[in-house]
C-alpha positions as CSV (number, residue, x, y, z in Angstrom):
1,M,48.0,-156.9,-38.1
2,R,50.6,-158.1,-40.8
3,D,53.4,-155.6,-41.5
4,T,52.2,-155.4,-44.9
5,R,52.6,-152.7,-47.9
6,E,48.9,-151.4,-47.0
7,S,49.0,-151.4,-43.1
8,R,52.3,-149.1,-44.1
9,L,51.0,-147.0,-46.1
10,L,47.7,-146.3,-43.8
11,L,49.9,-145.5,-40.7
12,V,52.0,-142.7,-42.7
13,L,47.9,-141.9,-43.7
14,L,46.8,-141.5,-40.0
15,I,50.0,-139.4,-38.8
16,A,50.0,-137.4,-41.5
17,V,45.9,-136.5,-41.1
18,A,47.1,-136.3,-37.1
19,F,49.6,-133.4,-37.9
20,A,47.3,-131.8,-40.4
21,L,44.7,-131.7,-37.2
22,I,47.0,-130.4,-35.0
23,T,47.9,-127.4,-37.2
24,V,44.7,-126.4,-37.9
25,D,43.5,-126.6,-34.1
26,I,46.5,-124.4,-33.4
27,R,46.0,-121.5,-35.8
28,G,42.3,-122.2,-35.0
29,G,43.0,-120.7,-31.5
30,E,39.7,-120.5,-29.4
31,D,37.7,-121.1,-32.7
32,S,39.5,-123.9,-33.9
33,P,37.0,-126.4,-35.7
34,V,38.2,-129.4,-33.6
35,D,37.4,-127.4,-29.9
36,G,33.3,-129.3,-30.8
37,A,35.0,-132.4,-31.2
38,R,37.9,-132.0,-28.1
39,Q,35.0,-131.2,-25.9
40,A,33.5,-134.6,-26.9
41,A,36.1,-136.4,-25.9
42,A,36.7,-134.4,-22.6
43,A,33.0,-135.5,-21.9
44,V,33.8,-139.0,-22.9
45,F,37.3,-139.2,-21.2
46,G,37.2,-136.5,-18.2
47,P,35.4,-139.3,-15.4
48,V,37.8,-142.0,-16.7
49,E,40.3,-139.9,-15.6
50,D,38.9,-138.2,-12.7
51,G,38.7,-142.2,-11.5
52,V,42.1,-142.5,-12.2
53,S,43.3,-139.7,-10.4
54,S,41.5,-140.4,-7.5
55,A,42.6,-143.7,-7.4
56,V,45.9,-143.0,-7.5
57,N,46.0,-139.5,-5.2
58,P,45.5,-141.3,-2.1
59,V,49.0,-143.3,-2.8
60,G,50.6,-140.1,-3.6
61,N,48.9,-138.4,-1.2
62,A,50.1,-142.0,1.4
63,V,53.9,-141.2,0.2
64,S,53.7,-137.7,1.0
65,A,52.5,-138.3,4.7
66,I,54.9,-141.0,5.1
67,R,57.6,-138.9,4.3
68,D,56.3,-135.5,6.4
69,S,55.4,-137.8,9.5
70,G,59.4,-139.0,8.8
71,E,60.2,-135.5,9.0
72,R,57.6,-134.9,11.6
73,H,59.2,-137.7,13.7
74,D,63.2,-136.4,13.9
75,R,61.6,-133.1,14.6
76,L,59.7,-134.5,17.9
77,A,63.2,-136.3,18.7
78,E,65.2,-133.6,18.4
79,L,63.4,-131.7,20.5
80,E,63.0,-134.4,22.9
81,K,66.2,-134.8,22.7
82,E,67.1,-130.7,23.2
83,N,64.3,-130.7,26.1
84,A,66.2,-133.6,28.1
85,A,69.1,-131.2,27.8
86,L,67.7,-128.4,28.7
87,K,66.1,-130.3,31.8
88,A,69.9,-132.1,32.4
89,K,71.1,-128.5,32.4
90,L,68.5,-127.3,34.9
91,G,68.9,-129.9,37.3
92,S,72.9,-129.2,37.3
93,D,72.4,-125.3,37.9
94,D,70.1,-126.2,40.9
95,R,72.9,-128.4,42.1
96,N,75.4,-126.2,41.4
97,S,72.9,-123.5,43.3
98,S,72.8,-125.1,46.4
99,R,76.5,-126.1,46.5
100,L,77.7,-122.3,45.8
101,K,74.6,-121.2,48.8
102,Q,76.2,-123.8,51.0
103,L,80.0,-122.4,50.2
104,D,79.2,-119.0,50.8
105,K,77.7,-120.1,54.1
106,M,81.0,-121.6,55.3
107,L,83.1,-119.1,53.4
108,K,81.4,-116.6,55.7
109,I,82.3,-118.8,59.2
110,A,85.8,-119.0,57.9
111,G,86.2,-115.4,58.0
112,E,84.2,-114.3,60.5
113,G,86.4,-117.3,62.8
114,Q,89.8,-116.5,60.9
115,Y,89.6,-120.2,60.1
116,G,91.7,-121.3,57.0
117,I,90.0,-123.7,55.2
118,K,90.3,-126.2,53.0
119,G,86.9,-126.9,51.0
120,A,85.9,-130.3,50.4
121,Q,83.2,-132.4,48.8
122,V,81.3,-135.7,50.5
123,I,82.1,-138.7,48.2
124,A,81.2,-141.3,51.0
125,I,79.3,-142.0,54.0
126,G,78.7,-145.1,56.2
127,A,80.8,-147.8,58.0
128,A,83.0,-148.8,55.8
129,Q,85.8,-146.9,57.8
130,G,84.7,-149.0,60.7
131,F,82.7,-146.0,62.4
132,S,79.2,-145.8,62.8
133,W,78.6,-142.1,61.9
134,T,81.6,-141.4,59.5
135,I,82.0,-139.3,55.8
136,T,84.8,-139.7,53.2
137,V,85.9,-136.3,51.4
138,D,87.6,-136.0,48.4
139,V,90.9,-134.6,50.3
140,G,93.2,-136.0,51.4
141,A,97.5,-135.5,52.6
142,H,98.3,-134.2,49.0
143,D,96.4,-131.4,49.9
144,G,97.8,-130.8,53.1
145,I,95.3,-132.6,55.2
146,Q,96.3,-133.6,58.4
147,R,95.1,-136.3,61.0
148,D,93.1,-134.2,63.9
149,M,91.7,-131.6,62.3
150,T,88.2,-129.5,62.5
151,V,85.7,-130.2,60.3
152,L,83.0,-128.0,59.4
153,N,80.1,-126.6,57.1
154,G,78.2,-123.4,56.8
155,D,76.1,-124.5,59.6
156,G,78.8,-125.6,62.0
157,L,80.8,-128.1,63.4
158,V,80.9,-131.4,61.4
159,G,83.7,-133.6,63.4
160,R,87.5,-134.1,63.0
161,V,89.6,-136.2,60.6
162,T,90.6,-139.2,61.5
163,T,92.1,-141.1,58.5
164,V,94.1,-139.9,55.6
165,G,95.0,-141.3,52.6
166,P,96.9,-139.7,49.4
167,D,93.9,-138.0,47.9
168,T,90.8,-138.5,50.3
169,A,90.6,-138.4,54.4
170,T,87.9,-139.9,56.8
171,V,85.8,-137.5,58.9
172,L,84.2,-138.7,62.0
173,L,81.0,-137.0,62.3
174,A,80.6,-135.2,65.7
175,N,77.0,-137.2,66.6
176,D,78.7,-140.3,66.6
177,P,79.3,-142.2,70.5
178,D,83.0,-142.2,70.0
179,F,82.8,-138.7,69.3
180,T,83.7,-135.9,72.1
181,V,84.4,-132.3,72.1
182,G,85.2,-129.5,75.2
183,T,82.4,-126.8,74.8
184,R,81.7,-123.0,76.0
185,M,78.3,-121.8,76.9
186,E,77.5,-118.5,74.8
187,A,77.9,-115.5,77.0
188,S,78.6,-117.6,80.5
189,D,81.4,-119.3,79.4
190,E,80.7,-122.3,81.3
191,L,83.0,-125.7,80.2
192,G,81.7,-129.0,79.8
193,F,82.3,-131.6,76.9
194,A,79.8,-132.7,74.1
195,S,79.3,-136.3,73.1
196,G,77.1,-137.9,70.4
197,Q,74.4,-140.0,70.4
198,G,73.6,-141.0,66.9
199,D,70.4,-139.7,65.7
200,R,69.8,-138.2,68.9
201,P,71.0,-134.7,70.7
202,L,74.4,-134.1,71.5
203,R,75.0,-134.9,75.3
204,V,76.7,-132.4,77.8
205,E,78.2,-132.6,80.8
206,L,79.3,-129.3,82.4
207,L,82.0,-129.0,84.8
208,N,79.8,-126.8,87.0
209,G,76.6,-129.2,88.2
210,K,75.0,-125.7,89.9
211,A,75.5,-123.7,86.3
212,D,72.7,-121.6,85.3
213,V,71.5,-123.0,81.4
214,K,68.5,-122.7,80.1
215,K,66.8,-124.2,76.7
216,G,67.8,-121.9,73.6
217,D,70.6,-121.3,75.3
218,R,73.9,-121.9,72.7
219,L,77.5,-123.5,72.7
220,V,80.4,-122.9,70.7
221,T,83.9,-125.3,70.7
222,F,86.7,-124.3,73.4
223,G,89.2,-125.4,71.4
224,S,92.1,-128.1,72.0
225,Q,95.8,-127.5,72.5
226,A,97.9,-126.5,69.6
227,D,94.2,-126.1,68.2
228,K,93.9,-130.0,67.4
229,P,91.4,-131.5,67.2
230,F,89.0,-128.9,67.7
231,V,89.8,-125.1,67.2
232,P,87.8,-123.0,69.4
233,G,84.5,-120.6,68.3
234,V,83.2,-123.3,66.2
235,P,79.1,-123.0,66.5
236,V,78.0,-126.7,68.5
237,G,74.3,-126.6,68.7
238,V,71.3,-125.2,70.6
239,V,70.4,-126.3,73.8
240,S,67.2,-128.3,74.1
241,R,66.5,-130.0,77.5
242,V,68.6,-129.5,80.7
243,D,68.4,-132.2,83.7
244,P,67.6,-131.2,86.5
245,S,70.7,-130.6,88.7
246,G,70.5,-133.0,91.7
247,G,73.1,-132.0,93.9
248,D,75.4,-133.6,91.2
249,L,79.3,-132.0,90.6
250,T,78.1,-132.1,86.5
251,R,75.2,-130.6,85.1
252,T,73.9,-133.1,81.6
253,L,72.2,-130.9,78.8
254,Y,70.9,-132.0,75.4
255,V,71.8,-129.9,72.3
256,T,70.2,-129.9,69.4
257,P,73.6,-129.6,66.9
258,Y,73.6,-127.1,63.7
259,V,74.7,-129.6,61.3
260,S,72.2,-131.7,59.6
261,F,74.7,-135.1,59.4
262,T,72.3,-136.7,57.2
263,K,72.5,-133.8,54.6
264,L,76.6,-133.3,54.3
265,D,77.7,-132.4,51.2
266,I,80.3,-129.1,50.6
267,V,82.9,-129.1,53.9
268,G,85.9,-127.4,55.2
269,I,88.8,-128.5,56.7
270,V,90.2,-125.9,59.2
271,V,94.5,-126.3,58.0
272,E,95.1,-123.0,59.3
273,A,93.8,-122.0,62.9
274,P,92.6,-118.4,64.4
275,K,95.3,-116.5,65.6
276,K,92.4,-115.4,68.2
277,D,89.7,-117.0,70.2
278,P,87.2,-115.6,68.1
279,R,84.5,-116.9,70.9
280,D,81.2,-116.3,70.6
281,T,81.1,-114.5,67.4
282,V,80.5,-116.8,64.7
283,L,77.2,-117.9,66.1
284,P,74.4,-117.3,64.0
285,A,72.2,-113.8,65.0
286,K,69.6,-114.9,67.1
287,P,65.9,-114.9,65.7
288,K,64.4,-111.9,66.9
289,P,60.7,-112.9,69.7
290,T,58.0,-112.7,67.8
291,P,55.6,-110.1,69.3
292,T,52.3,-111.0,71.1
293,P,49.4,-109.6,69.2
294,T,46.6,-107.3,71.0
295,V,43.4,-107.7,69.9
296,T,41.1,-105.5,70.1
297,V,37.0,-106.8,70.7
298,T,34.5,-104.2,69.8
299,V,30.7,-105.1,70.8
300,T,27.8,-103.5,69.1
301,P,24.7,-103.5,71.8
302,S,21.5,-104.5,70.4
303,A,18.2,-102.8,70.8
304,N,17.6,-104.3,74.3
305,A,20.7,-103.4,75.6
306,P,21.2,-100.5,78.2
307,L,22.9,-97.4,76.3
308,G,26.2,-96.8,76.3
309,G,29.8,-96.5,74.9
310,E,31.6,-99.6,73.0
311,I,33.3,-102.1,75.0
312,Q,36.9,-102.6,74.5
313,Q,38.8,-105.8,75.9
314,E,42.7,-106.2,75.8
315,Q,44.8,-109.1,75.8
């Protein structure tokens, strides 16, 4: 339509009519004379609006879902991070708990034997230092560690210090074939020398070939002159086998060590020897024997059996 004088007058007229209808509709309220026309328009254009709304709403819902999904993803990632941190903390607590138990056992041995010890952690194992069975600990000369000091843990004798650096030290384990320590039998005081055999029991040669020894007897360290390399009274192990005497000057025993040399973590290096030989006092308490159960068997006589009392059998 071209912009003419007639078209402009028509536009002004339509605007005036529209305002007049709006005014009448507002003043009429629910009784508005144009209410019927509005309802008719709603009937005509309502389905169109509903269709447009149905077409547009999925887009809005999708946008909302994407936004919510992002928030859920962030929250999930946050929860996973928190869980990972918690698991790490629990794992760390478990490890610390294990170390505390090892430390408590070691301090108990040190207290009973009156050993002055320097605690250390195993940081390396293996033949890197030229030995078959060795460990490296995280203390050295700066911590007062010297060569030929006794090394123990909460179970018993671990070994002796062989090499000392400024901040680390090498320990030769008691099960190494080059390792030898003087031993004393519990109660009988029979003396001998224990040697390592790798992953097999320690081999002990008693000086008395006629010594009365049996499986289950226990040994401790005898001690060395000036307490180096071994202080006395450290638990060594339990006799697992005794070779026949055969009239030899010595007697051979095989001893299962108290220490598990493949599971070492916290150890103590004896930096101060006891003033008095603790002898057998550091050995753990002997396990109580398991009582043999007594079984009572009651036999109920059958109808054909002769009358009589109950039959009891003691085993």
